[in-house]
C-alpha positions in Angstrom: 149.3 136.7 112.3 150.6 138.5 115.3 152.9 141.0 115.4 156.1 139.6 117.8 158.7 142.3 117.7 159.9 145.5 116.4 163.6 147.2 116.0 163.2 150.6 115.2 167.2 152.2 113.9 165.5 155.4 113.3 162.4 157.0 113.5 161.7 160.8 114.3 163.1 160.6 118.3 163.7 156.9 119.0 167.2 154.8 117.4 168.6 151.5 117.8 165.9 150.6 120.0 164.1 146.8 120.6 160.7 146.7 121.1 159.0 143.4 122.5 155.9 143.4 121.5 154.8 140.1 122.2 156.3 138.7 125.4 156.0 135.3 123.7 159.0 135.7 121.2 162.3 136.6 122.3 163.7 138.5 119.4 167.3 140.8 119.3 168.8 142.3 116.4 172.6 143.4 115.9 174.3 144.4 112.2 175.9 140.6 112.6 173.0 138.1 113.7 169.5 138.7 113.8 167.7 136.0 116.6 164.1 134.8 116.2 163.0 132.1 119.5 159.8 131.6 121.3 158.9 131.7 124.8 155.4 130.6 124.7 154.0 131.2 128.0 151.4 128.6 129.7 149.1 131.0 131.3 146.0 132.7 129.8 145.7 135.7 131.9 144.0 137.9 128.9 141.3 135.4 127.6 142.8 134.4 124.4 144.1 137.5 123.2 147.3 139.2 122.6 147.7 141.8 124.7 150.9 144.4 125.4 151.2 148.0 127.4 153.8 151.0 126.1 154.1 153.2 128.8 156.5 156.2 129.4 156.9 160.0 130.3 156.0 162.2 127.0 158.7 162.6 124.7 160.3 159.3 125.1 158.5 157.6 121.8 155.4 155.9 123.0 153.1 156.9 120.4 156.5 156.9 117.6 156.6 153.2 118.3 153.0 152.8 116.5 153.4 155.6 114.2 156.3 153.0 113.0 154.5 150.6 112.3 151.6 153.2 109.9 154.6 154.9 108.2 156.2 151.2 107.6 153.2 150.0 105.2 152.7 153.9 103.6 156.5 154.8 102.9 159.1 156.1 104.8 162.9 157.1 105.1 162.8 155.7 108.4 164.6 152.2 109.0 163.5 149.4 111.3 163.0 145.4 110.9 158.8 144.5 112.1 158.6 140.9 112.6 155.2 138.7 112.4 154.5 135.2 113.5 152.0 133.0 112.4 150.7 130.7 115.0 148.8 128.0 112.3 152.3 127.6 110.7 154.7 128.0 112.9 156.4 130.7 111.1 158.3 133.8 111.4 157.1 136.8 109.2 160.7 139.1 109.0 159.5 142.5 107.7 163.1 144.8 107.0 162.3 148.9 106.3 164.9 150.2 104.5 167.6 147.5 106.1 169.7 144.8 104.3 169.1 141.7 106.1 171.1 138.4 104.8 169.3 135.2 105.6 172.5 133.7 106.7 172.3 136.2 109.6 169.1 134.6 110.6 168.9 132.2 113.8 165.6 130.8 114.4 164.3 127.6 115.8 161.3 128.0 113.8 160.6 128.6 109.8 161.0 132.2 108.8 160.0 134.3 105.6 162.2 137.6 104.6 159.3 139.5 103.1 160.6 142.5 101.2 157.4 144.2 100.6 155.6 145.2 103.7 152.0 146.1 101.4 151.7 142.9 99.9 152.4 140.7 102.7 149.8 142.9 104.4 146.9 142.2 101.8 148.0 138.6 101.4 147.0 137.8 104.9 144.9 140.2 105.4 145.9 142.2 108.3 144.3 145.5 109.3 145.7 148.4 111.8 143.0 149.7 113.7 143.6 152.8 115.0 142.4 155.0 117.8 142.9 157.5 120.6 140.5 159.9 122.9 142.3 163.5 121.4 140.5 165.9 119.6 143.1 166.9 117.5 143.7 170.3 119.3 146.7 168.3 120.9 150.0 168.0 119.7 150.5 164.1 118.7 152.7 162.6 115.9 150.0 159.3 115.7 147.1 161.4 114.7 149.4 162.9 112.4 146.5 162.8 108.9 147.8 160.9 106.2 145.8 159.1 103.0 143.7 156.8 103.8 144.9 153.4 103.3 143.0 149.2 103.1 145.5 149.2 106.2 144.5 151.5 108.7 140.9 152.5 109.9 141.1 155.3 112.1 138.1 155.6 114.6 139.9 158.4 116.5 138.6 161.1 118.3 139.3 163.7 116.3 137.6 162.3 113.4 134.6 162.8 115.5 135.5 166.6 117.0 136.6 167.8 113.7 134.3 165.9 111.1 132.4 167.9 108.9 128.5 167.5 109.7 127.5 164.6 107.6 130.6 162.3 109.3 129.4 163.9 112.9 126.1 162.3 111.6 127.5 159.2 110.5 129.5 159.0 113.7 126.1 159.8 116.0 124.1 157.1 113.9 126.9 154.5 114.8 127.0 155.5 118.8 123.3 154.5 118.5 123.5 151.7 116.7 125.8 150.0 119.5 123.9 151.1 122.4 120.5 149.5 119.9 122.4 146.3 119.0 125.5 145.8 121.1 125.3 142.2 122.6 129.2 143.5 124.4 126.9 147.2 125.4 123.8 145.2 126.8 125.4 143.0 128.8 127.8 144.9 130.4 126.8 147.5 133.4 127.0 150.4 131.0 124.5 153.7 131.9 121.3 154.2 130.6 122.2 156.5 127.7 119.5 159.0 125.5 120.2 162.3 123.5 118.2 165.0 125.4 116.9 168.6 124.3 115.6 171.1 127.0 113.9 174.0 126.0 114.2 176.4 128.9 112.4 180.0 129.6 114.5 183.3 129.6 115.8 184.4 132.8 113.7 186.9 134.7 116.5 188.3 136.5 117.9 191.2 134.8 114.1 192.5 133.7 113.2 191.9 137.5 116.8 194.1 138.5 115.3 196.8 136.0 112.2 196.8 138.0 113.5 197.0 141.3 115.4 200.0 140.3 112.6 203.2 141.1 115.0 205.6 139.7 115.2 204.0 136.7 111.4 203.1 136.3 110.4 206.3 136.8 112.6 207.6 134.2 111.7 204.8 131.4 108.2 203.4 132.3 105.9 205.8 131.3 102.6 204.9 133.1 101.6 201.5 135.4 100.1 200.0 133.0 103.2 199.7 131.2 104.1 199.0 134.5 102.3 195.7 135.5 102.7 194.2 132.1 106.1 193.9 132.5 105.9 192.6 136.4 103.3 189.7 134.2 106.6 188.7 132.7 108.2 187.9 136.2 105.4 185.8 136.9 103.9 184.0 134.0 104.9 180.4 133.6 106.7 179.7 130.0 108.7 177.0 131.3 106.6 174.2 128.9 106.8 174.0 125.5 103.7 172.3 124.1 105.7 170.0 121.4 102.6 167.8 120.4 101.9 168.0 115.9 99.6 170.8 116.0 100.9 173.2 118.8 103.1 176.3 116.6 105.9 175.8 118.1 107.8 178.9 116.7 105.9 181.0 118.3 105.5 179.3 121.9 109.9 179.8 121.2 109.3 182.9 121.0 107.3 184.2 123.5 109.3 181.7 126.1 112.6 183.8 125.3 111.4 186.8 124.5 113.5 188.9 127.6 116.7 186.6 126.6 115.6 188.0 122.8 115.6 192.0 123.5 118.6 191.8 126.5 120.9 190.2 123.6 119.2 192.8 120.8 119.8 196.1 123.4 123.6 194.4 124.2 125.3 194.9 120.4 127.9 197.2 120.1 125.1 199.9 118.2 123.5 200.5 121.2 125.4 202.8 123.7 125.9 201.5 127.2 124.2 203.8 128.8 121.2 203.2 126.5 121.3 199.4 126.7 118.4 199.1 129.8 116.0 201.6 128.2 116.3 200.0 124.6 115.7 196.7 126.2 112.5 197.8 128.1 111.3 200.0 125.4 111.3 197.0 122.9 110.2 194.7 124.8 107.1 196.4 125.9 106.7 197.8 122.4 106.8 193.4 121.4 104.7 192.9 124.4 102.1 195.4 123.1 102.0 193.9 119.8 103.8 196.6 117.3 107.2 195.9 117.2 108.8 196.6 114.3 111.3 198.7 112.0 109.3 202.2 112.4 109.0 201.2 116.1 112.4 200.2 116.6 114.2 203.5 114.6 112.1 205.5 116.7 113.2 204.2 120.2 116.8 204.5 118.9 116.2 207.8 117.7 114.5 209.3 120.8 117.1 207.4 123.0 120.0 209.2 121.3 118.3 212.9 121.2 117.1 212.6 125.0 121.1 211.9 125.8 122.4 215.2 123.4 123.8 212.7 120.7 122.8 213.8 117.2 123.0 211.0 115.0 122.0 212.1 111.8 118.8 210.0 110.2 121.2 208.1 108.1 123.5 206.5 111.2 120.1 206.1 113.0 118.2 203.7 110.1 121.6 202.3 109.2 122.2 200.8 112.5 118.1 199.8 113.1 118.5 198.1 109.8 121.7 196.4 111.3 119.7 195.3 114.8 116.4 193.9 112.7 118.6 191.8 110.4 120.0 190.4 113.5 115.6 190.6 115.4 114.4 188.6 112.4 117.5 185.9 111.7 116.7 185.3 115.4 112.8 184.5 114.2 114.1 182.4 111.0 116.2 180.3 113.4 113.5 179.4 116.2 110.9 178.5 112.8 113.4 176.8 111.4 113.6 174.8 115.1 109.5 174.7 114.8 110.1 173.2 111.1 112.3 170.1 112.2 110.2 169.2 115.7 107.3 169.0 113.2 108.9 167.2 110.7 110.6 164.5 113.1 107.2 164.7 115.5 106.9 160.5 115.7 110.9 159.8 116.5 111.3 161.7 119.8 109.7 161.2 123.1 109.1 164.1 126.0 109.8 163.0 129.4 108.4 164.0 132.6 110.7 166.7 133.4 109.7 168.5 130.1 113.0 167.0 127.9 112.8 165.8 124.7 114.8 162.6 123.7 115.7 161.0 120.7 117.6 158.2 118.8 117.5 159.7 116.0 121.0 160.9 114.4 118.9 163.1 111.3 117.0 164.4 114.4 119.7 165.2 116.3 122.5 166.9 114.1 119.3 168.7 112.0 118.4 170.2 115.3 121.5 170.7 117.6 122.7 172.9 114.2 119.8 174.9 114.5 120.0 175.8 117.8 124.2 176.5 117.3 123.5 179.3 115.0 121.8 181.2 118.1 123.3 183.8 120.2 125.0 181.9 123.0 122.3 184.2 125.3 119.6 181.9 123.5 121.4 178.9 122.7 122.2 178.2 126.7 118.1 178.4 126.7 118.3 175.1 124.7 120.4 173.3 126.2 121.2 169.1 124.6 123.6 166.5 125.0 123.9 162.7 125.5 122.1 162.2 128.8 123.4 159.0 131.6 127.4 159.7 130.6 130.1 162.0 131.0 132.9 163.5 128.8 134.8 160.8 129.8 132.6 158.2 129.7 131.7 159.1 126.2 135.7 159.1 125.2 135.0 155.8 126.0 131.9 154.8 124.9 133.0 156.2 121.7 136.0 153.9 121.5 133.3 151.0 121.5 130.9 151.6 119.0 133.7 152.9 116.2 134.8 148.9 116.8 132.0 147.8 117.0 131.3 149.4 113.3 134.2 148.2 112.4 133.8 145.2 113.2 130.1 144.7 112.1 131.0 146.6 108.7 130.8 143.5 105.3 133.9 145.2 104.0 135.8 144.0 106.8 134.6 140.2 106.7 137.5 139.0 105.1 139.8 140.2 107.8 141.6 137.8 109.5 143.7 139.8 111.6 143.0 143.0 113.8 145.7 145.0 115.1 143.9 147.4 117.6 146.4 150.3 118.5 145.1 152.8 120.8 146.9 155.9 122.1 146.7 157.7 125.5 143.3 155.6 126.3 143.4 157.3 129.8 142.3 160.3 128.6 139.3 161.7 130.4 138.9 158.9 131.8 138.1 158.9 135.6 140.3 156.3 137.7 137.6 154.4 138.5 136.6 154.3 134.6 140.2 153.4 134.1 140.2 150.7 136.5 137.5 148.7 134.1 138.3 150.0 131.1 140.7 147.5 130.4 138.3 144.1 131.6 135.6 145.5 130.1 137.6 146.0 126.3 138.5 142.6 126.2 134.9 141.1 127.2 133.8 143.3 124.3 136.6 141.6 121.8 135.6 138.7 123.1 132.1 139.2 122.3 131.8 140.8 119.4 135.4 140.0 117.6 136.1 136.7 115.0 138.1 134.2 117.7 141.9 134.7 117.3 141.5 137.3 115.5 142.4 140.3 118.1 145.9 141.7 118.9 145.7 144.6 121.1 148.1 147.2 122.2 148.2 150.1 124.6 149.9 153.0 125.4 149.0 155.2 128.6 150.2 157.1 131.2 147.5 155.4 134.0 149.5 153.1 136.4 145.7 151.9 136.9 145.5 150.6 133.4 149.1 149.2 133.5 148.1 147.1 136.8 145.7 144.9 134.7 148.9 143.5 132.6 151.5 141.3 133.2 155.3 142.7 133.5 156.5 140.8 130.4 153.7 142.6 128.3 155.0 146.0 129.5 157.1 147.8 127.0 158.8 150.4 129.5 160.6 153.3 128.1 162.6 156.1 129.9 165.5 158.8 129.3 168.7 157.1 130.0 171.3 159.4 129.2 169.3 161.4 126.7 168.3 158.3 124.8 165.0 156.1 125.2 165.8 152.5 126.4 163.7 149.9 127.9 164.0 149.7 131.3 162.3 147.7 134.0 158.7 147.3 134.0 155.9 146.6 136.6 152.5 145.9 136.5 150.1 142.9 137.9 150.2 142.9 141.7 151.9 146.1 141.9 151.3 148.3 144.8 150.0 151.5 143.0 152.8 153.3 145.0 155.4 151.4 142.6 153.5 151.7 139.4 153.7 155.3 140.1 157.6 155.2 140.8 159.4 152.2 139.5 156.4 151.7 136.7 155.9 155.0 135.4 159.3 156.6 136.5 157.7 159.6 138.7 160.1 161.4 140.7 157.9 161.4 143.8 153.9 161.1 144.0 153.3 164.1 145.6 152.6 167.3 143.7 155.6 169.4 143.3 153.9 172.2 145.7 152.8 170.0 148.2 156.3 168.4 148.4 158.3 171.9 147.7 156.3 173.2 151.2 156.8 170.0 152.7 160.7 169.7 152.4 161.1 173.1 153.3 159.1 172.4 156.9 161.0 169.5 157.0 164.5 171.9 157.1 162.8 174.3 159.2 162.5 171.6 162.1 165.9 170.2 161.3 167.5 173.4 162.1 164.8 173.9 165.2 163.0 176.9 163.6 159.5 175.8 162.9 156.8 178.4 162.6 153.4 178.3 163.8 152.6 178.3 160.0 154.3 175.3 159.7 152.5 173.3 162.5 149.0 174.6 160.7 149.6 172.7 157.7 151.2 169.6 158.7 148.0 169.7 160.5 146.1 169.4 157.3 147.5 166.3 156.7 145.4 163.5 157.3 147.6 161.0 158.8 148.5 161.1 162.2 151.0 159.0 161.5 152.4 161.2 159.2 152.2 164.6 161.7 154.4 162.9 164.2 157.0 161.8 161.8 157.1 165.2 160.5 156.8 167.3 163.7 158.2 164.7 166.3 158.2 166.6 169.9 156.8 169.9 168.0 153.9 167.8 168.1 151.5 169.1 171.1 147.8 168.2 170.5 
């Protein structure tokens, strides 16, 4: 069962528009008649799959077309017609949405059935709408509107990952790991070697070094040569390696390697006057290194600094401030202790490489540890970077789509689904042009490897002319505003020059950036008036093409 045609009489920005979703069918609707014809191509360009793309500028209704399918199922005041074609029976199934159709008004070369209940039709023919996009949920997008869950829709959009709870993120991470480990399509393709890594770096010594290089500061706040030598040792100590073996005290090592960052953080709280921050940092650090840093010592440091500056706070204020700063200090120690506990708990579930990075594919460990690190102040959390190693944000977005599709098709609950309608909105987001170039090919290979034969129909929306170049023109629904209304216009795809795809296919006014285009237009105008400036000539010389330079400058090109 494949989606053949959509007519949207009214849905949001779209009115009275015909969408030929599948080029194998030529359908046309008016109030008087509805014509259904097949136009089966002899080409097998998409490796046996039914594929189509929807393109157009923002605001023309690309996502609204996809949204109409969803809202038609869940219930809507919008109106239109959805037509499906069953290849096995050569029969059309016509689903009117808030439109009356008389059988006598329908002309078809195949048998047809009027379906008065889209929900029952979808369940009877075991159709599932699988929707995805690379939007994180921050961006406004009609297709990503949250609706009540339904058996018809499987939502694997990236926003589900980005906005999910800790439990949801853990589940998604587990699914991604399972895809990396088990997917035949991932293993057979040229994919990056991936792993989730943690790195435990020591504090930067730059702040301490700058203070020790300040002779005036040293003379005022460091009382003797022994203290100075103790502080200088911190500049030369090697805290770069955290020993993560089972019987080591990881918490104390984390405290030692992050000492400078901890006291830097405490000294920069709003409770410490800016003029006291450097001295507070040094004195707390010295007390810690000598082993007698506690609540009373912190209170003594704070009161002494405030008295020296002539600020006579009452004991109560200084005691209260000390309690607040002390709690922040102990909160950090608690988090470091929790990180140590997690490391011990999962000691057999991670590996340490020659870069002293921890790598793991255990989702529980990853989620627990990242959650702990994220609770630290930023200055400390930056010492413990983590993330997927082997691919960028864009590649993660792509692999996330594949892993969610893999999870979907491997879910036993979907074993009885016979027809998978996969709709992907804004698939080019975050993808480098070279990944856009390979995305569709990789997606076809994935579907043919992982999904049952002849069960998938694929619909993409995109702004990428590179992705569009993989589609035949007749399989591209190209939308543009004509007289203020969205219309279907001529499509450019397979075999088209990239400039044609941009200007004619994507309806760009120019392939130049607006700023550079205006600059060139101004130069051409001054050239025609014989008023070129030295700056104009210098700017044109920045253009790499000598032919274009010559075309713009003409006789003014004296190089």
